[in-house]
C-alpha positions in Angstrom: -32.1 144.4 169.6 -33.4 146.3 172.6 -36.1 144.5 174.5 -38.8 146.1 176.6 -37.6 144.5 179.8 -34.3 146.3 179.7 -32.3 143.6 178.0 -30.2 143.7 174.8 -30.0 140.6 172.7 -27.7 139.4 169.9 -25.6 136.4 168.9 -27.9 134.1 170.8 -27.4 135.8 174.1 -29.1 138.5 176.2 -27.4 141.1 178.4 -29.0 143.3 181.1 -28.5 147.0 180.7 -29.7 149.6 183.1 -30.0 153.1 181.7 -31.6 155.7 183.9 -33.0 159.0 183.0 -30.6 160.6 180.5 -29.2 163.9 181.8 -28.8 167.0 179.9 -25.6 167.3 177.9 -22.8 169.3 179.3 -21.5 172.1 176.9 -18.7 174.3 178.2 -18.8 178.0 177.4 -15.4 179.1 178.5 -16.5 182.7 177.8 -17.4 182.0 174.2 -21.1 181.5 174.6 -21.2 177.9 173.1 -24.5 176.1 173.4 -25.8 172.6 173.0 -27.1 173.6 169.6 -23.6 174.7 168.5 -22.1 171.5 169.8 -24.6 169.4 167.7 -24.1 171.7 164.7 -20.4 171.0 164.7 -20.9 167.3 164.3 -23.7 167.7 161.8 -21.2 169.7 159.7 -18.6 167.0 160.1 -21.1 164.4 159.0 -20.6 160.7 158.8 -17.0 159.3 158.7 -15.6 155.8 158.7 -12.8 156.4 161.1 -10.2 158.8 162.6 -8.6 159.3 159.2 -11.7 160.7 157.6 -12.4 162.9 160.6 -8.9 164.3 161.0 -8.7 165.1 157.3 -12.0 166.9 157.4 -10.6 169.0 160.2 -7.4 169.9 158.3 -5.2 167.0 159.4 -2.8 165.0 157.2 -3.4 161.3 156.6 0.2 160.3 157.3 0.2 162.0 160.7 -3.3 160.6 161.6 -2.2 157.0 160.8 0.9 157.5 163.0 -0.9 159.0 165.9 -3.8 156.5 165.8 -1.5 153.6 165.5 0.3 154.7 168.7 -3.0 155.1 170.6 -6.1 153.3 169.4 -4.3 150.1 168.3 -2.4 149.9 171.6 -5.7 150.2 173.6 -7.4 147.8 171.2 -4.7 145.1 171.6 -5.0 145.4 175.4 -8.5 144.0 175.5 -8.8 140.3 176.1 -12.2 139.0 175.1 -14.3 136.8 177.3 -17.7 135.5 176.5 -20.7 137.7 177.5 -18.5 140.7 178.4 -20.2 144.1 178.5 -18.0 146.8 177.0 -18.5 150.5 177.3 -16.8 153.2 175.2 -17.2 156.7 176.7 -17.2 159.4 174.0 -17.7 156.8 171.2 -18.2 159.3 168.4 -19.5 157.6 165.3 -18.8 154.2 166.9 -15.9 153.2 164.8 -13.5 152.3 167.7 -16.1 150.3 169.5 -16.9 148.5 166.3 -13.1 147.8 166.1 -13.2 146.3 169.6 -16.2 144.2 168.5 -14.1 142.8 165.7 -11.6 141.5 168.3 -14.4 139.7 170.1 -15.8 138.3 166.8 -12.3 137.0 165.9 -12.2 135.2 169.3 -15.8 134.0 168.8 -16.8 135.6 172.2 -20.2 137.2 172.0 -20.5 140.4 174.0 -22.5 143.6 174.4 -20.9 146.8 173.2 -22.3 150.1 174.4 -21.3 153.6 173.3 -21.9 156.8 175.2 -21.9 160.0 173.1 -22.9 163.6 173.8 -23.6 164.5 170.2 -27.0 163.5 168.8 -25.6 163.2 165.3 -22.7 161.0 166.3 -24.9 158.9 168.6 -27.2 158.1 165.7 -24.3 157.2 163.5 -22.9 155.0 166.2 -26.2 153.3 166.7 -26.3 152.5 163.0 -22.8 151.1 163.0 -23.3 149.0 166.2 -26.6 147.7 164.8 -24.7 146.0 162.1 -22.3 144.0 164.2 -21.7 140.4 163.0 -21.1 139.0 166.5 -22.6 140.2 169.7 -25.0 143.2 170.2 -24.5 146.9 170.4 -26.3 150.1 171.2 -25.5 153.8 171.5 -26.7 156.0 174.4 -27.0 159.8 174.2 -25.6 160.8 177.6 -23.0 162.8 179.6 -19.7 161.2 180.7 -20.0 163.0 184.0 -23.3 161.2 184.8 -23.3 157.8 183.1 -26.9 156.3 183.1 -25.9 152.8 184.1 -26.1 150.8 187.3 -23.0 150.2 189.5 -20.9 147.2 188.3 -22.3 146.9 184.8 -19.3 146.7 182.5 -16.2 144.5 182.3 -14.3 146.9 180.1 -14.6 150.7 179.9 -12.6 152.6 177.3 -12.3 156.4 177.1 -10.0 157.5 174.3 -9.5 161.2 173.3 -12.6 162.3 175.2 -11.5 163.6 178.7 -10.0 166.7 177.2 -13.5 167.7 176.1 -15.1 167.2 179.5 -15.6 170.0 182.1 -14.9 167.7 185.1 -12.7 164.8 183.9 -12.2 163.6 187.5 -16.0 163.2 187.9 -16.1 161.4 184.5 -13.4 158.9 185.6 -15.2 158.3 188.9 -18.4 157.5 186.9 -16.4 155.0 184.8 -15.0 153.4 187.9 -18.5 153.1 189.4 -19.9 151.2 186.4 -17.0 148.7 186.3 -17.6 145.2 187.7 -15.1 144.0 190.3 -12.1 143.0 188.4 -13.1 145.2 185.4 -10.6 147.3 183.5 -10.5 150.9 182.5 -8.4 152.0 179.5 -7.8 155.8 179.0 -6.0 157.9 176.4 -5.9 161.7 176.6 -3.6 164.4 175.1 -0.7 165.4 177.2 -0.5 169.0 178.4 3.1 168.4 179.4 4.0 167.4 175.8 2.2 170.4 174.3 4.1 172.8 176.7 7.4 171.0 176.0 6.9 171.2 172.2 6.0 174.9 172.5 9.4 175.5 174.0 11.2 173.3 171.5 9.4 174.9 168.5 9.4 178.4 169.8 10.9 179.8 166.5 8.2 178.1 164.5 5.6 179.6 166.9 6.9 183.0 166.1 7.1 182.3 162.3 3.6 181.0 162.1 2.3 184.5 163.0 2.9 185.5 159.4 2.9 182.3 157.5 -0.4 181.1 156.0 -1.4 177.7 157.3 -2.1 174.8 155.0 -5.5 173.2 155.1 -8.5 173.9 157.3 -8.1 175.5 160.7 -9.9 173.7 163.4 -12.9 175.5 164.8 -13.6 173.3 167.8 -10.6 173.9 170.0 -12.7 175.7 172.7 -13.5 172.3 174.1 -9.9 171.2 174.2 -8.2 170.9 177.7 -5.5 168.2 177.8 -4.1 166.8 181.1 -0.8 166.6 182.8 0.4 163.0 183.7 0.1 163.7 187.4 -3.4 165.0 187.0 -4.6 161.9 185.3 -2.8 159.7 187.9 -4.5 161.6 190.8 -8.0 161.4 189.2 -7.8 157.7 188.8 -6.2 156.9 192.2 -8.9 158.8 194.1 -11.6 156.5 192.6 -9.9 153.5 194.3 -8.9 151.9 191.0 -5.5 150.2 190.8 -3.2 151.7 188.1 -1.6 148.8 186.4 0.3 150.7 183.7 0.8 154.3 182.6 2.9 155.7 179.8 3.2 158.4 177.2 3.3 157.5 173.5 3.6 159.3 170.1 6.7 161.4 170.0 5.3 164.3 167.9 4.1 167.9 168.5 0.4 168.9 168.5 -1.2 168.5 165.0 -1.7 172.2 164.7 2.0 172.7 164.0 1.8 170.5 160.9 -0.5 173.0 159.2 2.6 175.0 158.5 4.5 172.2 156.9 4.4 172.1 153.1 2.3 169.3 151.8 5.2 167.7 149.9 7.3 167.4 153.0 4.7 165.8 155.2 5.5 162.2 154.4 9.2 162.7 155.1 8.5 164.6 158.3 6.1 162.0 159.7 8.5 159.2 158.7 11.3 161.0 160.7 9.0 161.3 163.7 8.1 157.6 163.5 11.8 156.7 163.5 12.4 159.0 166.5 9.4 157.6 168.3 10.6 154.0 167.9 14.0 154.8 169.3 13.5 157.6 171.8 9.8 157.7 173.1 10.5 155.7 176.3 13.2 158.2 177.2 11.4 161.4 176.2 7.9 161.1 177.8 7.7 164.9 178.1 7.6 165.0 174.2 5.1 162.2 173.7 1.7 163.7 172.8 -0.7 161.1 174.3 -1.1 159.7 177.8 -2.2 156.1 178.2 -3.4 154.5 181.4 -4.7 151.0 182.3 -6.5 150.5 185.6 -8.3 147.7 187.4 -11.2 147.6 189.9 -10.3 145.6 192.9 -11.3 141.9 192.7 -10.0 138.4 193.5 -9.3 137.8 189.8 -9.5 139.6 186.5 -9.8 138.7 182.8 -6.1 138.6 181.8 -2.8 140.5 182.2 -2.7 143.7 180.1 -0.2 144.2 177.3 1.4 147.6 176.7 2.7 149.3 173.6 
């Protein structure tokens, strides 16, 4: 519950939170004339969803592929968080709040009450996140309509900040990362995942024949309409953006040996389970030796302090 004195209460505890004046949302145009209204309209069309599976399927994805990709990203980040009582956790680009709620489950299992805050640029998604976070069984949660490039929180507010599959939709990801570093407490951790531009370029070369063939083959499923916001990062770009903030990079890797999902729209439905199973097999054996073909970059960083919560675990 939000109190008038700037505190959030839940699970028998109260946490201070310091939102300032909420800035206008950033909506990139990239020559296409997109507007804030169009941004919101997209998520209104998507509507409520319970998790990444529902969302990806609504956008033309295949459930087998989504389970594989999310298992290699979200679950790795989730397992890296070590709950401590009265933590404040921020998820930047929280969408409908399902990942933040998943993090809250980890705290509930450990019986560590905490505050969970989601930042989202879509009004529709922020409302859905608020509803989901309002029903937490342990701790307290709220969603804030705000811009990742101008987080409305005081310096040193959060013990954990996660940002998963969001930076590719931000005009200035370096500024967004600087904001995340700013709101971390000393010793706090930042967890990032973002699509790899290197992997997409590498797969484009590997699958050049398919890229030619797809010009005449009709794709299966729905074609995504929101790719104007999509700008993945090279590994060295992500490293540089984090290092300039003064955060210490503890671990960085690439996971998920698979091409961009748009390639799978040209795979017959009946072959998808076998194709994804083959990729999972290759991923388990070869991902560490083929980072240029792994679709997602993961990074763990820490703000300088005498001590921190716990050592991080990797994939």
